[in-house]
C-alpha positions in Angstrom: 82.8 69.9 102.4 86.6 69.7 101.9 88.6 71.4 104.7 90.2 73.9 102.3 86.7 75.0 101.1 85.5 75.9 104.5 85.5 79.4 105.9 88.4 80.0 108.2 87.8 81.3 111.7 90.6 82.5 114.0 89.8 81.9 117.7 91.7 84.1 120.1 91.5 83.5 123.9 94.1 83.0 126.6 91.9 80.4 128.4 92.3 76.9 126.9 88.9 75.9 128.2 87.2 78.6 126.2 89.1 77.6 123.1 88.0 74.0 123.6 84.4 75.0 123.9 84.6 77.1 120.8 86.3 74.3 119.0 83.6 71.8 119.7 81.0 74.4 118.8 82.4 75.3 115.3 84.7 72.5 114.1 82.1 70.6 112.2 81.4 73.6 109.9 84.5 75.7 109.7 88.3 75.5 109.5 89.7 76.8 112.8 92.9 78.5 113.8 93.8 79.1 117.5 95.8 81.7 119.4 96.3 82.3 123.1 97.7 85.8 122.8 97.4 88.9 120.7 100.8 88.8 119.0 100.2 85.3 117.5 96.7 86.3 116.5 98.1 89.2 114.5 100.7 86.9 112.8 98.0 84.3 111.9 95.7 87.0 110.5 98.6 88.3 108.3 99.7 84.9 107.0 96.5 82.9 106.8 93.3 83.5 104.8 91.0 84.3 107.8 87.3 85.0 107.1 86.3 85.9 110.7 87.9 86.4 114.1 86.4 85.6 117.5 88.4 87.7 119.9 88.7 87.7 123.7 89.3 91.1 125.4 91.1 90.4 128.6 94.4 88.7 127.7 98.0 89.1 129.0 100.1 91.4 126.9 98.0 92.8 124.1 94.3 93.1 125.0 91.6 92.2 122.5 91.0 95.9 122.0 94.7 96.4 121.1 94.5 93.5 118.7 91.4 94.9 117.1 93.1 98.3 116.7 96.1 96.7 115.0 94.0 94.6 112.7 91.9 97.6 111.6 95.0 99.7 111.0 96.6 97.2 108.6 95.3 97.2 105.0 95.8 93.4 104.7 93.5 92.7 107.7 91.2 95.7 108.1 88.3 94.0 106.3 88.3 90.9 108.5 85.1 90.9 110.6 85.7 90.7 114.4 83.4 89.4 117.0 84.4 90.1 120.6 83.7 87.2 123.0 84.3 88.4 126.5 83.3 88.5 130.1 83.1 92.3 130.0 79.4 92.9 130.0 79.0 96.7 130.6 77.3 98.8 127.9 80.4 100.9 127.8 82.6 97.9 127.1 80.3 96.8 124.2 80.2 100.3 122.8 84.0 100.5 122.8 84.1 97.2 120.9 81.8 98.5 118.2 83.7 101.9 118.1 86.9 100.0 117.4 85.3 98.2 114.4 83.9 95.0 115.7 80.8 93.7 114.0 79.3 91.9 117.0 79.8 91.4 120.8 79.1 88.2 122.7 79.3 88.1 126.5 80.5 85.1 128.5 79.3 82.7 129.5 78.0 82.2 126.0 75.6 79.8 124.5 77.1 77.6 121.7 73.8 78.0 119.8 74.1 81.8 119.9 77.8 81.7 118.9 77.0 79.5 115.8 74.1 81.8 114.8 76.2 85.0 115.1 79.1 83.4 113.2 76.8 82.2 110.4 75.1 85.6 110.2 78.4 87.5 109.9 79.9 85.2 107.3 76.7 85.5 105.2 77.1 89.3 105.3 80.7 89.0 104.2 79.6 86.8 101.2 76.9 89.4 100.3 79.6 92.1 100.3 81.8 90.0 98.0 78.9 89.4 95.6 78.0 93.1 95.6 81.6 94.1 94.9 81.9 91.5 92.1 78.7 92.8 90.5 80.0 96.4 90.6 83.3 95.3 88.9 81.4 93.6 86.1 79.2 96.7 85.6 82.3 98.9 85.4 84.2 96.6 83.1 81.3 96.4 80.6 80.9 100.2 80.7 84.6 100.7 80.0 84.5 98.1 77.2 81.9 100.2 75.4 83.9 103.4 75.9 87.1 101.9 74.5 85.1 100.7 71.4 84.1 104.4 70.9 87.7 105.7 71.2 86.9 106.9 74.7 89.0 106.2 77.7 88.3 104.5 81.0 88.8 107.9 82.7 85.7 109.2 80.9 83.3 106.8 82.7 85.0 107.4 86.0 84.8 111.2 85.7 81.2 111.3 84.5 80.1 108.8 87.1 81.5 111.0 89.9 80.0 114.2 88.3 76.7 112.4 88.3 77.0 111.4 92.0 78.0 115.0 92.9 75.0 116.4 91.1 72.6 113.8 92.5 73.6 114.8 96.0 73.1 118.4 95.2 69.6 117.5 93.8 68.6 115.9 97.1 69.6 112.2 96.7 70.6 110.3 99.8 74.1 109.0 100.0 73.1 105.4 99.2 71.0 106.5 96.3 73.7 108.7 94.9 76.3 105.9 95.3 74.0 103.6 93.3 73.9 106.1 90.5 77.7 106.4 90.7 78.0 102.6 90.1 75.3 102.4 87.5 76.6 105.3 85.4 79.4 103.4 83.6 76.7 101.4 81.8 75.2 104.4 80.1 76.7 103.6 76.7 77.1 99.9 77.0 74.8 99.5 73.9 77.6 100.9 71.7 79.0 97.4 71.8 76.3 96.5 69.3 77.0 99.4 66.8 79.3 98.6 63.8 82.8 100.1 64.1 82.5 101.8 60.7 79.7 103.9 62.2 80.9 104.3 65.7 84.4 105.4 64.7 83.5 107.4 61.6 85.5 110.7 61.8 83.0 112.7 59.7 79.3 113.5 60.0 77.0 110.5 60.0 74.6 110.0 57.1 70.9 109.8 58.1 70.7 106.1 57.9 74.0 105.8 59.9 72.6 108.2 62.6 69.5 106.0 62.9 71.7 102.9 63.5 73.8 104.9 66.1 70.6 105.9 68.0 69.8 102.2 68.5 72.6 101.9 71.1 70.2 103.2 73.7 67.8 100.3 73.1 70.6 97.8 72.7 72.1 98.9 76.1 68.7 98.4 77.8 68.4 95.0 76.2 71.9 94.0 77.4 71.2 95.0 81.0 67.8 93.3 81.0 64.8 93.5 83.3 65.4 94.0 87.0 62.8 94.8 89.6 65.0 97.1 91.7 68.5 98.1 92.6 71.7 98.9 90.6 70.9 97.2 87.4 67.4 98.7 87.2 69.0 102.1 87.5 71.6 101.2 84.9 68.9 100.2 82.4 67.0 103.5 82.9 70.2 105.4 82.3 71.2 103.4 79.2 67.7 103.8 77.7 66.9 107.4 78.5 70.1 109.4 78.8 69.8 110.7 75.2 66.3 112.0 75.8 66.0 115.8 75.9 63.9 118.1 78.1 62.0 119.5 75.1 61.2 116.1 73.7 63.6 116.2 70.7 65.8 113.4 72.0 65.8 109.6 71.4 64.8 106.8 71.4 61.3 107.6 72.7 61.1 111.4 72.4 60.2 111.8 76.1 60.1 115.3 77.6 60.3 117.0 80.9 59.7 115.0 84.0 58.7 112.0 82.0 62.5 111.4 81.6 63.8 109.5 84.7 65.7 111.9 86.8 68.7 109.6 86.9 69.0 109.9 83.1 68.6 113.7 83.2 71.5 113.8 85.7 73.7 111.5 83.5 72.9 113.6 80.4 74.5 116.7 82.0 77.5 114.8 83.4 78.1 112.9 80.2 77.9 116.0 77.9 80.1 118.1 80.1 82.9 115.5 80.2 82.6 114.8 76.5 83.0 118.5 75.7 85.9 119.2 78.1 87.9 116.1 77.0 90.3 115.9 74.1 89.8 113.1 71.7 91.6 112.1 68.5 88.8 113.7 66.5 88.4 116.9 68.5 90.0 119.4 70.8 88.9 119.8 74.4 86.6 122.7 75.1 87.3 125.1 78.0 85.2 124.6 81.1 83.7 128.0 80.6 82.6 127.2 77.0 81.2 123.9 78.1 79.2 125.5 80.9 78.0 128.2 78.6 76.6 125.6 76.2 74.9 123.6 79.0 73.3 126.9 80.2 72.1 127.7 76.7 70.6 124.3 76.4 68.8 124.6 79.8 65.1 123.9 79.2 65.9 122.4 75.7 68.4 119.6 76.1 68.8 119.7 79.9 66.6 119.8 82.9 66.4 123.5 83.8 66.4 122.7 87.5 69.5 120.6 87.4 71.6 123.0 85.3 72.0 125.6 88.1 72.7 122.9 90.6 75.5 121.6 88.3 77.0 125.1 88.2 76.9 125.2 92.0 78.9 121.9 92.0 81.7 123.3 89.9 84.4 123.3 92.6 83.8 119.5 93.2 83.5 118.9 89.4 86.9 120.5 88.7 88.5 118.5 91.5 87.1 115.3 90.0 88.3 116.4 86.5 91.8 117.0 87.8 92.0 113.8 89.8 91.1 111.5 86.9 92.5 113.5 84.0 93.5 112.0 80.6 97.0 112.6 79.4 95.8 114.3 76.2 93.4 116.7 78.1 94.8 120.2 77.9 91.9 122.7 78.3 91.1 124.1 81.7 
């Protein structure tokens, strides 16, 4: 592997012997940077692309704890994982290290085998985080592409995604599950990419045959996302396929009713309709929040899940905060 392709580890210790041992332990697999004091360590972390820091605690001048605090306080370095490597071996010392933001804590004298294993483990976790973030960005970009094709704005998918997360939490979702829904929601109308512009952007009422074609965007979206056993993309597919189903069975594409409609899709249905109603578009004026909520309440038990509607009403303060935070320039109704 070329040196520039290797992960970079910054080794910080005021004892040259310790640096030498770490060098022999890691040099075959990683690009290494060295510092004997905290000030230089901070400088290197700011100017070099550092993937991981092995940090001693007891050093002259800045202690390792001080260095860690400074790194976590700076936006450019706060995401760099830090492993403390120190002779301090009390439980309270280790707890302090984790409280300051370290990802691991190794006590001296250390085993080179343990150091290599811990380093490899942490760098693997970093790579997983990068892949997860990249996947989320791809999902969001595809979702926004579909909205722009439909004369919507990127703000629509952001708002309705946050509405959905807020409602999910109120409905009993855990934080991780609600966060997954937040990130899957932008894909709800991705199938509109496959609908002809002449139909998608028609200003007037659609003819029956045009409406049939428009309805296919739910199936197209599910096909685009594909089959996934679990996780974000499985949720995204369920949302894309079922968010136009209605509680009374009059929706599409399958005419499902009641609890046969996945709950995630029922949540998205409320969030999506509320934002569509209260947002101004070239072809319509924005409804007032009061009028939009009145329609959602009238449609409780028909279009919308009757248990979710009152929960959405309870969320109104958070909903209005989200609406204000990610408003469109053309939105005027309140």
